[in-house]
N, C-alpha and C positions, 0 to 999 in steps of 0.2 A: 214332794219327795224327789221327783225327777230333777227339779231345779236345784235342790240341795245337793244331790249327787253330782250334778254338773259343776257346782261351785267347788265341792270337795275335790273332784277330779282335776279341775283347773288349778287349785292350790297345790295338789300333789305334783302335777306336771311342772309347775313353777319352781317348786322346791328341787325337783330333779334337775331342772335346767340350771338352777343356781349352783348346785353341787358339781355338775359337769363343767360349768364355766370355771369354778374355782379350781377343780382338778387340772383343767387345761392350762391354768395360769401358774400353778404351783412350781413346776420346775424352773421356769423362767424367773419368777419372782424370787425363788430361793437363791439363784445365782446373783441377783442384784442386791438382795437384802441380807444375805448370810452375815450376821454381825457377831454371832457367838459360835466360834469354830473350835472343835476338839480335834487335834491331830494325833493319830496313834502310830506314827512312824517318823523317825528322825529325818529321813530324806524328804518327806512331805512337809515337815515343819520348816526346814531350811528353804524349801521352794516357796512356801507361802510367804515367808519374809521377803524373798527375792521378788515376788510378784506384788509386794506392797500391801499385804493384808495381815502382816504379823500382829498389828494392833487389834485384830479381831479374835485372836486366839485366847480362849478362856482356860484351856488345859492342853498339856502335851504329855509325853512319856518321860520316864527317868533318863532315857538315852538321848533326848533332844537337847543337844548342847551347841548347835550351830544355827544361826549366829549366837553371839554371847547373850543377846537379849532373850533368846529362847530359854535360857537357864533361869530367867526370872519369872517365867510363866508357871503357874501351879501345875504339879504333876498328878496324874491319875494312876501311876505305876507303870507297868510295861504292857505290851500288846497282848501277851498271852494271859496275864493275870491282872487286868486293870480293876480299879475300884468302880464297879458298876453303879453303886449308890451315889458316889461322888459325881460321876458323869451325868446321871439323871438329875441330880440337884442343880447342876449348872445350866440346865434347860437350853442345851445347844440347838441351833437350827441347822448345823451341819457337823457330822462326825465323819472324818476322813480317815480311811484305812487302806492298807495294801491287802490284796487278796492273798489268802493263805489256806491251803487245803488241810493243814495240820492244826488249825485253830478253829474253835467254835465261838470266838469272841464276837464276830460280826453277827452271827446268827442270834446270839443272846441279846445283843444290843437292839437288833431289829424286833426281837420279841418284846422288848421293853418299850417299843413304840418310838424309838429314836430315829432321826433322819440320817441314816448311814449311807455313805457312798464309798464303794470299793473301786480301787484302781489297780490295774494289772501290775505285777512285779516285773520290771524290765529286765530283759536278757541281752539287750544290745543298745547301741547309741540311738538307733532309729526309734526303738521303743521308749527310750528316755524322752525323746522329743515329743512323742505322742502322749506320754504321761504329762509333760509340761502343758501341752495344749488342753488336755482333759481337765487338769486342775484349774487352769485359767478359766475354762468354761464354767466350772462348778462355782467359782467365786466371783464371776463377773469381771475377769481380767483377761479377756481374750486378746485384746490388742497388745497388752504387755507380754503375754505369753508368746504371741507370734513374733514380736520383736526379739525376745530372748532366744527363741529357737533359731531365728535367722542369724543372730550374732554367734551362737554356738556352732552352727553349721559352717560358718566362715572360718572360725578359729580351728575347728577340727580339720577342715580342708588344708589349712596351712600346716598343721601338725603332720597330716598324711603326706604332704609333698616333701617336707623335710625328712620324714622317715624313709620315703622311697629313694632319696638321694644318698642315703648311707651306703658306704662301700661294703659294709659287713653287717648282717642282721644277727645280733647276738641272741643266744637262747637264754631265757630268764626263768629261774625257779623262784616263784613267788610264794612265800610261806605266810599263810594267813592265821594259822593257829598251831598249837602244839598238840600231839607230836606230828610234825610233817603233814599238815593239811594245806592243800593248795587249790587253785582254781582250774576248772576244766574248760573245754572249748565253748559250751553254750552259756557264756556269761559275758556281761558288758566289760568286766575287768580284763578278761582274756582278749577281747576285741580291742580294748584300749592299748594293751601292750603291742598288739600287731600294728595298730595305726601309728604308734610311735616309732616303728621300725625294728621292733624286737620280735622274738618268737617265744611264745609261751611253751615252756618245756613240757607241759602236760596238756596241750591243746587237743590231744587225741582222746582225752577222757570225755565220756558222754554225759557227765553230770556237771552242774555248775561249780560244785566243790566236792573234794574227796580227800581222804587220807591216802597217802602213798608211802611205800616203804623207803627207808633210808638207802637200802641197797640199790633200788632202781634209780634214785636220784644220783647216786655216785656213778652208776653205769651210764646214765644219760649225760652226765658231765656238763652242767650248765656253765655258760660264760659269765653270767652274773647271778648273784643271789640277792634277793630282797626279802627281808623278814620283818613282819610287823610285831613279832613276839620274842625274838631272841637277839642278843647282842652279837657283835662281830666275834668277840672272844669266845662266846658259847658255841658259835658255829664252827670256828676254827678248831675247837677242842673235840668235836664229834668224831668218834672212831671211823677211820677210813676216809674222812672228808678232805684230808690233805691231798688226795689224788685229784680233786676236782679243780678244773681250770680257774673257776671264780675264786677259790681259796688261794691257789698258788699265786694268782696275780693281784690279790687284794681287792677283788671286785665284789665286795660285800656291802650292802646298804642296810643299815639298821635304824635309820632315823627318818624314814619317809612317813609322811602323814597318811595313815591308812584310810582315814575318812574320805580322802580325795579319790580313791579308787575302789571303795567298798560301798558307798552310798549312791544309789541310783537317782541322781538329779543333775542339775546344771553344773555342779562343782566337779563332776567327773572330767570336764574339759580342763579345769584348772589342774586336775591330776595328770592328764595327758601331757600338758605343757611342762609341768614340774618333772614328770618322769623322763621326758625327752631330754631335759637339762641334765638329769642324773646320768642317763646313758652317755651323753657327751662327756661328762666329767669322768666316769669310771672307765670308759673305753678309750678315751683320748682322741685327739683329732685324727689320728691315722687309722683308728678302728682296726687295730691289729687282729690278724686271724688267730684262731685258737691254737693251743699248744699242739705240737705234732702228735698225731695218734689219737687225738680226742675224738670221741664219737658224737658228732653234732648232726 
């Protein structure tokens, strides 16, 4: 009897040891072998393709349209209301999502036993680089991620230096949605404008995005208006906006690719470079000062 108990105890210890060994290997093995990935955010989908693992994607969201190949990957809906049954049926070994305090999607996916990994939603360029490094780690592309971060940092430094050389730092009202929604100070988009050599008209707002009143916009009198949602003609027709310097001098931009400055991934640097070109175009080489009496 004692011998039998000894054998059983030995077997139990062996099983425990094997399970612990497997658990110890799981995170590392997942990074190397994640061949079936579900991405639940457009910025993450784009980044996965950039890191060379787009062919591992078995599903994305309805809004994942960059690069063009992403549109050919099956969709599971959107992040807030994905098709959970569809995700389970795909048998993914990695479900990648951005953290969101307003959604219970990740909690439910974990409850279904799926291997979900959350990454923080970036509020700055530095946090974007950390996001890239983290995603690279999760999919076994650390070297590629490090190389991408190095390239982006060099490009941003070049943009920053050109921005510092501007004779005049124009104030920019960036309209991201109607009616009159804009970005506040704690956002990578606001930081991008500053790096380019501009000043976010509402950098003093304590939220990443907020609706502001038309009266305050007119009072603050931006030098440049960039709208993702309204045409030049619509902006010019707004009551009282004819008093704004940007309207008076024709500095209204209605054709900028919003994805470049609204999705937190490597492409925000493309957005900085493109926006700096826009500043040069609308301000002119002399970077003329604002209209006399303007409150900037």
